[in-house]
C-alpha positions, 0 to 999 in steps of 0.5 A: 571117374578113374584116373585112366578116364580122366586122362583120356578126357583130358587128351580128347580135349587137344584134338582140334589144333585150331581151337583157342584152348590154352591161348590164354594163361591159366594164372595171373600175377598178384600185386606182389608179382606172384603167380596166382592160378585162375578159378576153374571157371576162368580157364579152358576146358583142357585145363579143367580136365587136367586139374580134375585128373591131378586132384584125383591122381594126388588126392588133392582137391585144392589143386592148384590152389595152395600149390608151392609153385604158386605161393 
């Protein structure tokens, strides 16, 4: 998919204002109080689409894992 298509796919996930999308955090706190991203299968469809877009945009297949903000 192109970046434009991935971004459109993400935008299409926010059409339903009453969905439970993003009503739960996409991360958890570890024993040291650090933010750790949840695995892809534990986040909402919108977050999955966003991750796919950022991975393609930044050529970073591990996003958000190993991200400096989550270390």
